[in-house]
LOKE-716478 format. One record per residue (C-alpha): residue number from 1; x, y, z. Coordinates in nm, 2 decimals, padded with zeros to 4 digits. Each point is the difference from the previous one (the first is absolute). Example, Ala and Ser with C-alpha at 12.3 -4.5 7.8 and 13.67 -1.06 7.14 Angstrom:
<atoms>
<i=1, x=01.23, y=-00.45, z=00.78>
<i=2, x=00.14, y=00.34, z=-00.07>
</atoms>
This chain:
<atoms>
<i=1, x=01.33, y=-00.31, z=01.54>
<i=2, x=-00.26, y=00.29, z=-00.09>
<i=3, x=-00.13, y=00.22, z=00.23>
<i=4, x=-00.31, y=-00.16, z=00.00>
<i=5, x=-00.05, y=-00.28, z=00.26>
<i=6, x=-00.17, y=-00.32, z=-00.13>
<i=7, x=00.03, y=00.15, z=-00.34>
<i=8, x=00.23, y=-00.12, z=-00.29>
<i=9, x=00.03, y=00.30, z=-00.25>
<i=10, x=00.15, y=-00.03, z=-00.35>
<i=11, x=00.13, y=00.32, z=-00.16>
<i=12, x=-00.07, y=-00.03, z=-00.35>
<i=13, x=00.17, y=00.24, z=-00.24>
<i=14, x=00.15, y=00.04, z=-00.34>
<i=15, x=00.02, y=00.27, z=-00.30>
<i=16, x=-00.30, y=00.12, z=-00.20>
<i=17, x=-00.19, y=-00.26, z=-00.20>
<i=18, x=00.21, y=-00.29, z=00.13>
<i=19, x=-00.32, y=-00.17, z=00.13>
<i=20, x=-00.02, y=00.08, z=00.37>
<i=21, x=-00.36, y=00.03, z=-00.01>
<i=22, x=-00.05, y=-00.34, z=-00.13>
<i=23, x=00.21, y=-00.17, z=00.26>
<i=24, x=-00.18, y=00.20, z=00.25>
<i=25, x=-00.33, y=-00.15, z=-00.13>
<i=26, x=00.13, y=-00.32, z=-00.01>
<i=27, x=00.10, y=-00.01, z=00.36>
<i=28, x=-00.35, y=00.11, z=00.07>
<i=29, x=-00.14, y=-00.31, z=-00.17>
<i=30, x=00.25, y=-00.20, z=00.24>
<i=31, x=-00.14, y=00.15, z=00.29>
<i=32, x=00.21, y=00.30, z=00.09>
<i=33, x=-00.16, y=00.36, z=00.08>
<i=34, x=00.16, y=00.23, z=-00.26>
<i=35, x=00.05, y=00.38, z=00.00>
<i=36, x=00.08, y=00.21, z=-00.27>
<i=37, x=00.21, y=00.30, z=00.15>
<i=38, x=00.00, y=00.18, z=-00.33>
<i=39, x=-00.38, y=00.03, z=-00.03>
<i=40, x=-00.01, y=00.10, z=00.36>
<i=41, x=00.23, y=00.27, z=-00.09>
<i=42, x=-00.27, y=00.17, z=-00.23>
<i=43, x=-00.23, y=-00.02, z=00.28>
<i=44, x=00.24, y=00.23, z=00.21>
<i=45, x=-00.07, y=00.30, z=-00.22>
<i=46, x=-00.36, y=-00.03, z=-00.06>
<i=47, x=-00.19, y=00.29, z=00.09>
<i=48, x=-00.08, y=00.00, z=00.37>
<i=49, x=00.30, y=-00.25, z=00.05>
<i=50, x=00.31, y=00.11, z=00.22>
<i=51, x=00.23, y=00.06, z=-00.29>
<i=52, x=-00.23, y=00.20, z=-00.23>
<i=53, x=00.09, y=00.36, z=00.15>
<i=54, x=00.36, y=-00.12, z=00.02>
<i=55, x=00.00, y=-00.08, z=-00.40>
<i=56, x=-00.15, y=00.34, z=-00.07>
<i=57, x=00.24, y=00.19, z=00.23>
<i=58, x=00.28, y=-00.18, z=-00.19>
<i=59, x=-00.10, y=00.00, z=-00.36>
<i=60, x=-00.26, y=00.25, z=-00.05>
<i=61, x=-00.36, y=00.02, z=-00.09>
<i=62, x=00.06, y=-00.11, z=-00.36>
<i=63, x=00.02, y=-00.36, z=00.09>
<i=64, x=-00.37, y=00.01, z=00.08>
<i=65, x=-00.27, y=-00.12, z=-00.25>
<i=66, x=-00.32, y=00.15, z=-00.05>
<i=67, x=-00.15, y=-00.20, z=00.28>
<i=68, x=00.24, y=00.15, z=00.25>
<i=69, x=00.18, y=-00.35, z=00.04>
<i=70, x=00.38, y=-00.02, z=-00.10>
<i=71, x=00.03, y=-00.11, z=-00.33>
<i=72, x=00.22, y=-00.30, z=00.00>
<i=73, x=00.13, y=00.04, z=-00.36>
<i=74, x=00.14, y=00.33, z=00.07>
<i=75, x=00.15, y=-00.05, z=00.33>
<i=76, x=00.14, y=-00.33, z=-00.14>
<i=77, x=00.16, y=00.18, z=-00.31>
<i=78, x=00.15, y=00.23, z=00.22>
<i=79, x=00.16, y=-00.21, z=00.26>
<i=80, x=00.13, y=-00.25, z=-00.28>
<i=81, x=00.16, y=00.26, z=-00.16>
<i=82, x=00.19, y=00.22, z=00.28>
<i=83, x=00.15, y=-00.21, z=00.26>
<i=84, x=-00.03, y=00.26, z=00.26>
<i=85, x=-00.38, y=00.01, z=-00.03>
<i=86, x=00.00, y=-00.35, z=00.04>
<i=87, x=00.20, y=00.01, z=00.34>
<i=88, x=-00.24, y=00.26, z=00.10>
<i=89, x=-00.31, y=-00.23, z=-00.09>
<i=90, x=00.13, y=-00.29, z=00.15>
<i=91, x=00.07, y=00.20, z=00.33>
<i=92, x=-00.37, y=00.09, z=00.01>
<i=93, x=-00.13, y=-00.34, z=-00.09>
<i=94, x=00.22, y=-00.27, z=00.14>
<i=95, x=-00.06, y=00.05, z=00.37>
<i=96, x=-00.36, y=00.03, z=-00.04>
<i=97, x=00.03, y=-00.34, z=-00.21>
<i=98, x=00.19, y=-00.15, z=00.28>
<i=99, x=-00.26, y=00.07, z=00.26>
<i=100, x=-00.26, y=-00.15, z=-00.23>
<i=101, x=00.18, y=-00.30, z=-00.04>
<i=102, x=00.06, y=-00.07, z=00.36>
<i=103, x=-00.37, y=00.06, z=00.07>
<i=104, x=-00.12, y=-00.25, z=-00.27>
<i=105, x=00.26, y=-00.25, z=00.12>
<i=106, x=-00.10, y=00.02, z=00.33>
<i=107, x=-00.36, y=-00.03, z=-00.08>
<i=108, x=00.07, y=-00.31, z=-00.23>
<i=109, x=-00.13, y=-00.33, z=00.08>
<i=110, x=00.24, y=-00.19, z=-00.19>
<i=111, x=00.33, y=-00.12, z=00.13>
<i=112, x=00.18, y=00.08, z=-00.32>
<i=113, x=-00.01, y=00.34, z=-00.14>
<i=114, x=00.16, y=00.15, z=-00.34>
<i=115, x=00.06, y=00.35, z=-00.04>
<i=116, x=00.05, y=00.11, z=-00.37>
<i=117, x=00.22, y=00.33, z=00.00>
<i=118, x=00.22, y=00.11, z=-00.31>
<i=119, x=00.21, y=00.20, z=00.23>
<i=120, x=00.01, y=-00.24, z=00.30>
<i=121, x=00.41, y=-00.03, z=-00.01>
<i=122, x=00.02, y=00.37, z=00.05>
<i=123, x=-00.26, y=00.05, z=00.27>
<i=124, x=-00.05, y=-00.10, z=00.38>
<i=125, x=-00.17, y=-00.31, z=-00.10>
<i=126, x=00.29, y=-00.17, z=-00.12>
<i=127, x=00.12, y=-00.05, z=00.37>
<i=128, x=-00.34, y=-00.12, z=00.11>
<i=129, x=-00.09, y=-00.28, z=-00.21>
<i=130, x=00.11, y=-00.36, z=00.07>
<i=131, x=00.11, y=-00.07, z=-00.37>
<i=132, x=00.05, y=00.18, z=-00.33>
<i=133, x=-00.13, y=-00.14, z=-00.33>
<i=134, x=00.09, y=00.17, z=-00.35>
<i=135, x=-00.17, y=-00.05, z=-00.32>
<i=136, x=00.23, y=00.03, z=-00.29>
<i=137, x=-00.09, y=00.04, z=-00.37>
<i=138, x=00.20, y=00.06, z=-00.33>
<i=139, x=-00.01, y=00.35, z=-00.11>
<i=140, x=-00.19, y=-00.11, z=-00.31>
<i=141, x=-00.28, y=-00.15, z=00.21>
<i=142, x=-00.02, y=00.32, z=00.20>
<i=143, x=-00.04, y=00.21, z=-00.31>
<i=144, x=-00.24, y=-00.22, z=-00.16>
<i=145, x=-00.23, y=00.00, z=00.32>
<i=146, x=00.02, y=00.39, z=00.03>
<i=147, x=-00.09, y=00.05, z=-00.37>
<i=148, x=-00.29, y=-00.27, z=00.02>
<i=149, x=-00.17, y=00.07, z=00.34>
<i=150, x=00.10, y=00.40, z=00.03>
<i=151, x=-00.01, y=00.10, z=-00.34>
<i=152, x=00.34, y=00.16, z=-00.01>
<i=153, x=00.22, y=00.04, z=-00.34>
<i=154, x=00.33, y=-00.23, z=00.00>
<i=155, x=00.19, y=00.31, z=00.06>
<i=156, x=-00.23, y=00.10, z=00.31>
<i=157, x=00.02, y=-00.37, z=00.13>
<i=158, x=00.38, y=00.00, z=-00.03>
<i=159, x=00.06, y=00.34, z=00.18>
<i=160, x=-00.21, y=-00.12, z=00.28>
<i=161, x=00.19, y=-00.34, z=00.04>
<i=162, x=00.33, y=00.16, z=-00.05>
<i=163, x=-00.07, y=00.27, z=00.26>
<i=164, x=00.01, y=-00.25, z=00.27>
<i=165, x=00.28, y=-00.16, z=00.18>
<i=166, x=00.13, y=-00.31, z=-00.15>
<i=167, x=-00.17, y=-00.31, z=00.09>
<i=168, x=00.33, y=-00.16, z=00.12>
<i=169, x=00.00, y=00.21, z=00.31>
<i=170, x=-00.33, y=-00.14, z=00.11>
<i=171, x=00.08, y=-00.36, z=-00.08>
<i=172, x=00.33, y=00.02, z=00.21>
<i=173, x=-00.24, y=00.09, z=00.29>
<i=174, x=-00.26, y=-00.27, z=-00.06>
<i=175, x=-00.04, y=-00.33, z=00.21>
<i=176, x=-00.21, y=-00.12, z=-00.29>
<i=177, x=00.04, y=00.11, z=-00.35>
<i=178, x=-00.32, y=-00.07, z=-00.25>
<i=179, x=00.09, y=00.04, z=-00.37>
<i=180, x=-00.29, y=00.08, z=-00.19>
<i=181, x=00.06, y=-00.05, z=-00.38>
<i=182, x=-00.37, y=00.05, z=-00.09>
<i=183, x=-00.13, y=-00.33, z=00.08>
<i=184, x=-00.27, y=-00.03, z=00.26>
<i=185, x=00.00, y=-00.37, z=00.07>
<i=186, x=00.40, y=00.00, z=00.03>
<i=187, x=-00.02, y=00.31, z=00.24>
<i=188, x=-00.29, y=-00.20, z=00.19>
<i=189, x=00.24, y=-00.30, z=00.05>
<i=190, x=00.30, y=00.22, z=00.16>
<i=191, x=-00.26, y=00.18, z=00.21>
<i=192, x=-00.15, y=-00.32, z=00.12>
<i=193, x=00.36, y=-00.16, z=00.07>
<i=194, x=00.09, y=00.31, z=00.21>
<i=195, x=-00.34, y=-00.02, z=00.19>
<i=196, x=00.05, y=-00.36, z=00.08>
<i=197, x=00.32, y=00.10, z=00.21>
<i=198, x=-00.26, y=00.20, z=00.22>
<i=199, x=-00.27, y=-00.26, z=-00.01>
<i=200, x=00.15, y=-00.33, z=-00.12>
<i=201, x=-00.34, y=-00.21, z=00.02>
<i=202, x=-00.14, y=00.23, z=-00.28>
<i=203, x=-00.21, y=-00.13, z=-00.26>
<i=204, x=00.03, y=00.18, z=-00.31>
<i=205, x=-00.20, y=-00.27, z=-00.23>
<i=206, x=-00.34, y=00.05, z=-00.12>
<i=207, x=-00.29, y=-00.04, z=00.25>
<i=208, x=-00.22, y=-00.31, z=-00.04>
<i=209, x=-00.36, y=00.07, z=-00.01>
<i=210, x=-00.22, y=-00.17, z=00.26>
<i=211, x=-00.36, y=-00.02, z=-00.12>
<i=212, x=-00.24, y=00.24, z=00.19>
<i=213, x=-00.32, y=-00.15, z=00.12>
<i=214, x=-00.30, y=00.02, z=-00.20>
<i=215, x=-00.12, y=00.37, z=-00.06>
<i=216, x=00.30, y=00.12, z=00.23>
<i=217, x=00.23, y=00.30, z=-00.13>
<i=218, x=00.35, y=-00.01, z=00.10>
<i=219, x=00.27, y=00.23, z=-00.07>
<i=220, x=00.35, y=-00.10, z=-00.04>
<i=221, x=00.31, y=00.20, z=-00.10>
<i=222, x=00.17, y=-00.08, z=-00.37>
<i=223, x=00.36, y=-00.06, z=-00.01>
<i=224, x=00.25, y=00.09, z=-00.28>
<i=225, x=00.01, y=-00.37, z=-00.09>
<i=226, x=-00.39, y=00.01, z=-00.07>
<i=227, x=00.07, y=00.26, z=-00.28>
<i=228, x=-00.16, y=-00.22, z=-00.28>
<i=229, x=-00.32, y=-00.09, z=00.18>
<i=230, x=-00.03, y=00.39, z=00.11>
<i=231, x=00.03, y=00.10, z=-00.36>
<i=232, x=-00.22, y=-00.25, z=-00.12>
<i=233, x=-00.26, y=00.12, z=00.27>
<i=234, x=00.03, y=00.38, z=-00.07>
<i=235, x=-00.04, y=-00.06, z=-00.37>
<i=236, x=-00.32, y=-00.21, z=00.02>
<i=237, x=-00.16, y=00.21, z=00.28>
<i=238, x=00.07, y=00.34, z=-00.17>
<i=239, x=-00.17, y=-00.16, z=-00.31>
<i=240, x=00.35, y=00.03, z=-00.16>
<i=241, x=00.00, y=00.38, z=00.04>
<i=242, x=00.34, y=-00.11, z=00.15>
<i=243, x=00.22, y=-00.21, z=-00.20>
<i=244, x=00.29, y=-00.10, z=00.23>
<i=245, x=00.26, y=-00.28, z=-00.01>
<i=246, x=00.18, y=-00.18, z=00.27>
<i=247, x=00.29, y=00.24, z=-00.03>
<i=248, x=-00.22, y=00.31, z=00.04>
<i=249, x=-00.16, y=-00.13, z=00.34>
<i=250, x=00.36, y=-00.09, z=00.10>
<i=251, x=00.15, y=00.36, z=-00.06>
<i=252, x=-00.32, y=00.14, z=00.16>
<i=253, x=00.10, y=-00.17, z=00.32>
<i=254, x=00.26, y=00.26, z=00.01>
<i=255, x=-00.28, y=00.26, z=00.07>
<i=256, x=-00.29, y=-00.17, z=00.14>
<i=257, x=-00.15, y=-00.34, z=00.18>
<i=258, x=-00.29, y=-00.19, z=-00.13>
<i=259, x=-00.28, y=-00.13, z=00.22>
<i=260, x=-00.20, y=-00.29, z=-00.14>
<i=261, x=-00.39, y=-00.08, z=00.10>
<i=262, x=-00.05, y=-00.38, z=00.01>
<i=263, x=-00.35, y=-00.17, z=-00.03>
<i=264, x=00.02, y=-00.37, z=00.06>
<i=265, x=00.28, y=-00.08, z=-00.24>
<i=266, x=-00.05, y=00.29, z=-00.25>
<i=267, x=00.19, y=00.32, z=00.02>
<i=268, x=-00.28, y=00.23, z=-00.06>
<i=269, x=00.13, y=00.38, z=00.10>
<i=270, x=00.33, y=00.18, z=00.00>
<i=271, x=00.14, y=00.32, z=00.11>
<i=272, x=00.35, y=00.15, z=-00.07>
<i=273, x=00.10, y=00.27, z=00.27>
<i=274, x=00.31, y=00.17, z=00.14>
<i=275, x=00.07, y=00.22, z=00.30>
<i=276, x=00.21, y=00.33, z=-00.07>
<i=277, x=00.05, y=00.27, z=00.24>
<i=278, x=-00.25, y=-00.13, z=00.26>
<i=279, x=-00.25, y=-00.02, z=-00.26>
<i=280, x=-00.18, y=-00.35, z=-00.14>
<i=281, x=-00.09, y=00.03, z=-00.38>
<i=282, x=-00.20, y=-00.28, z=-00.16>
<i=283, x=00.04, y=00.05, z=-00.37>
<i=284, x=-00.12, y=-00.37, z=-00.11>
<i=285, x=-00.36, y=-00.11, z=00.11>
<i=286, x=-00.18, y=-00.27, z=-00.15>
<i=287, x=-00.26, y=-00.23, z=00.09>
<i=288, x=-00.19, y=-00.29, z=-00.19>
<i=289, x=-00.35, y=00.12, z=-00.11>
<i=290, x=-00.15, y=-00.34, z=00.18>
<i=291, x=00.14, y=00.09, z=00.32>
<i=292, x=-00.22, y=00.22, z=00.26>
<i=293, x=00.19, y=00.34, z=-00.05>
<i=294, x=-00.05, y=00.13, z=00.36>
<i=295, x=00.13, y=-00.30, z=00.15>
<i=296, x=00.29, y=-00.01, z=-00.25>
<i=297, x=00.09, y=00.34, z=00.06>
<i=298, x=-00.01, y=-00.01, z=00.37>
<i=299, x=00.24, y=-00.29, z=00.02>
<i=300, x=00.26, y=00.15, z=-00.20>
<i=301, x=-00.01, y=00.35, z=00.12>
<i=302, x=-00.02, y=-00.14, z=00.35>
<i=303, x=00.35, y=-00.15, z=-00.05>
<i=304, x=00.13, y=00.28, z=-00.20>
<i=305, x=-00.10, y=00.21, z=00.30>
<i=306, x=00.14, y=-00.22, z=00.25>
<i=307, x=00.33, y=-00.04, z=-00.15>
<i=308, x=00.03, y=00.38, z=-00.09>
<i=309, x=-00.09, y=00.05, z=00.37>
<i=310, x=00.31, y=-00.22, z=00.07>
<i=311, x=00.19, y=00.24, z=-00.22>
<i=312, x=-00.11, y=00.29, z=00.22>
<i=313, x=-00.22, y=00.14, z=-00.31>
<i=314, x=-00.18, y=00.32, z=00.06>
<i=315, x=-00.25, y=-00.04, z=-00.30>
<i=316, x=-00.12, y=-00.24, z=-00.26>
<i=317, x=-00.05, y=00.10, z=-00.37>
<i=318, x=-00.19, y=-00.25, z=-00.23>
<i=319, x=-00.03, y=00.03, z=-00.37>
<i=320, x=-00.26, y=-00.20, z=-00.13>
<i=321, x=-00.12, y=-00.01, z=-00.35>
<i=322, x=-00.35, y=00.17, z=-00.05>
<i=323, x=-00.23, y=-00.33, z=-00.01>
<i=324, x=00.11, y=-00.07, z=00.34>
<i=325, x=00.01, y=00.35, z=00.14>
<i=326, x=-00.37, y=00.03, z=-00.12>
<i=327, x=-00.10, y=-00.20, z=00.33>
<i=328, x=00.03, y=00.33, z=00.22>
<i=329, x=-00.20, y=-00.16, z=00.27>
<i=330, x=00.24, y=-00.29, z=00.05>
<i=331, x=00.29, y=00.24, z=00.02>
<i=332, x=-00.16, y=00.21, z=00.25>
<i=333, x=-00.09, y=-00.29, z=00.22>
<i=334, x=00.36, y=-00.08, z=-00.02>
<i=335, x=00.09, y=00.36, z=00.13>
<i=336, x=00.13, y=00.11, z=-00.34>
<i=337, x=-00.08, y=00.33, z=-00.18>
<i=338, x=00.02, y=00.12, z=-00.33>
<i=339, x=00.25, y=00.27, z=-00.03>
<i=340, x=00.22, y=00.21, z=-00.23>
<i=341, x=00.37, y=00.00, z=00.07>
<i=342, x=-00.05, y=00.39, z=00.09>
<i=343, x=-00.25, y=-00.05, z=00.25>
<i=344, x=00.23, y=-00.22, z=00.23>
<i=345, x=00.12, y=00.28, z=00.21>
<i=346, x=00.33, y=-00.15, z=00.08>
<i=347, x=00.30, y=00.07, z=-00.25>
<i=348, x=00.15, y=-00.31, z=00.03>
<i=349, x=-00.33, y=-00.21, z=-00.09>
<i=350, x=-00.07, y=00.24, z=-00.30>
<i=351, x=00.32, y=-00.07, z=-00.14>
<i=352, x=-00.04, y=-00.36, z=00.04>
<i=353, x=-00.35, y=-00.01, z=-00.16>
<i=354, x=00.15, y=00.19, z=-00.30>
<i=355, x=00.30, y=-00.19, z=-00.03>
<i=356, x=-00.17, y=-00.33, z=00.02>
<i=357, x=-00.34, y=00.03, z=-00.16>
<i=358, x=-00.05, y=-00.24, z=-00.33>
<i=359, x=-00.17, y=00.18, z=-00.30>
<i=360, x=-00.37, y=-00.09, z=00.02>
<i=361, x=-00.04, y=-00.05, z=00.34>
<i=362, x=-00.17, y=00.13, z=00.29>
<i=363, x=00.13, y=00.10, z=00.35>
<i=364, x=-00.14, y=-00.12, z=00.32>
<i=365, x=00.17, y=00.13, z=00.31>
<i=366, x=00.01, y=-00.12, z=00.38>
<i=367, x=00.18, y=00.15, z=00.30>
<i=368, x=00.17, y=-00.30, z=00.17>
<i=369, x=00.10, y=00.18, z=00.34>
<i=370, x=-00.06, y=00.33, z=00.16>
<i=371, x=00.33, y=00.04, z=00.14>
<i=372, x=00.24, y=00.11, z=-00.29>
<i=373, x=00.31, y=-00.20, z=00.05>
<i=374, x=00.22, y=00.27, z=-00.11>
<i=375, x=-00.16, y=00.30, z=00.18>
<i=376, x=00.28, y=00.01, z=00.26>
<i=377, x=00.24, y=00.11, z=-00.27>
</atoms>
């Protein structure tokens, strides 16, 4: 039994590039509250956070970038090449991450919580969770993913993969083993089967559309099984600026969720959005031209904000195309400001904007809560 009464806590782990984050997103689609402990680790040594000075005292000023923030790439290269440096870094970061995880779980409204952590088995969280899920991937899948997503050379990817303990050690500690060979659909089947041991009545099939009343706008959540319809919708509403297949959308469900805007029997709008590190990011936003823009935008963003606040988000970042961004009065009425990433004032928000903003889009920002969730750490 976990240390959090009333919560069933899944400890989710696996080696680098096995697909842990994809599984975490799948669990979020199914209704769990999820935490990326590795992203929280980066927040512990941001400028002004409690681990910042400790990192400087331990590793020196050379790890700083021009903006005074710790340069994660410099710190990462040091830690991955020197086991003693890794031990020192973990001694600073792990207690702060565990404190942050505790805060988030206690405040979560959901009964099931999944905590993704690559070092779950090596830290104190191992004894605090109810169950351990391990994601396993063949080495070649890990290497291909690192080359494609992080731009590593094959030699760099192999070195990073082989610098970690064997996957078999994690598999031996697991209650549930998810074998990720690279097929999203096969992985989804494994995750939903394991989830049904927690919630046996879960329905993971496509959602039947109920016609909205005449003129009414209704928002519903898209599901992975709706990938073909979502692909066609995104292609049509983007004027084929996007050229997506059902497989593309199925794979995208490993990173984001989709909200569909319905009018009558027609789907007339869509958002693709995700939550990482307590920041909501809307990377896809399209509305049919014959639908009143203000009402459509309000309906979609109201649901994004509601779901984001359920996930304890601190801020929302929206990235519309210029034609939608031009209606400044509508955005202002809904509480959004046109901003640049560097003007956001909180490093985690700035990082999120830089990492997430698609080319050719505009950034709109809204702070969702005044009490910064992780300020206590």
